[in-house]
C-alpha positions in Angstrom: 61.9 106.5 87.2 65.6 108.3 85.7 65.6 110.7 89.2 65.6 108.2 91.3 68.8 106.4 89.6 70.3 109.8 89.2 70.1 110.4 93.1 71.1 106.4 93.1 74.1 107.1 91.2 75.3 110.1 93.2 74.6 108.4 96.0 77.2 105.4 95.1 79.8 108.1 93.8 79.1 109.9 97.7 79.8 106.9 98.8 82.3 105.1 97.5 84.4 108.3 96.7 84.0 108.7 101.4 84.9 105.2 101.9 88.1 104.9 99.6 88.8 108.7 102.1 88.9 106.7 105.6 90.7 103.4 103.9 87.6 100.8 102.9 88.2 100.7 99.6 86.5 97.3 98.5 82.5 98.1 99.4 79.8 97.1 97.0 77.6 98.7 95.0 74.4 98.9 97.7 76.8 99.3 100.5 78.3 102.2 98.4 75.4 103.2 97.9 74.3 103.3 101.4 77.4 105.0 102.3 76.2 107.7 100.5 73.2 108.7 102.1 74.3 107.9 105.7 77.1 110.7 104.7 74.3 113.1 103.4 72.7 113.4 106.0 75.9 113.9 108.1 77.8 115.8 105.9 74.7 118.5 105.9 74.2 118.2 109.5 77.8 119.2 110.5 77.5 122.0 107.8 75.0 123.0 109.3 76.6 123.1 112.4 80.1 124.9 111.3 77.8 127.2 108.7 79.7 126.4 106.0 77.4 126.6 102.6 78.5 123.1 100.1 80.1 124.8 97.1 78.8 121.7 94.4 75.1 120.7 94.9 74.0 117.9 92.1 70.1 117.6 91.8 70.1 118.9 96.1 72.5 116.7 97.1 75.2 118.7 98.5 78.1 116.2 96.7 81.5 117.5 99.0 79.3 116.9 102.0 78.0 113.5 101.9 81.8 112.7 100.5 83.4 114.6 103.7 80.0 112.7 106.0 80.5 109.6 104.8 84.7 109.3 105.0 83.4 110.3 108.4 81.3 107.5 109.3 83.4 104.8 107.7 86.2 106.1 110.1 84.2 105.5 112.9 82.7 102.8 111.6 86.8 101.5 111.8 87.1 103.3 115.1 85.1 101.4 116.7 84.9 97.6 114.7 89.1 97.9 115.1 89.7 98.5 111.4 90.6 96.7 108.4 93.2 94.3 109.2 93.1 91.2 108.9 94.0 88.0 110.7 
């Protein structure tokens, strides 16, 4: 049980940092957790394609690539949806 909570906390932190880097800082906890997991998938795929390893793994999650992947995912979503501008 504690391993799942730690995994969710890591995903939350990675997703929050990635969203902040992409300019979408006002996300909820669940959204940040999902962004962290999607970021880990995208980041791992990207690091594999570029043949670049991660410098920091925590509990099997590539932290640096998770942050990069979630930032890329949020940036693409913002591009598709028209950004964060309020009218």
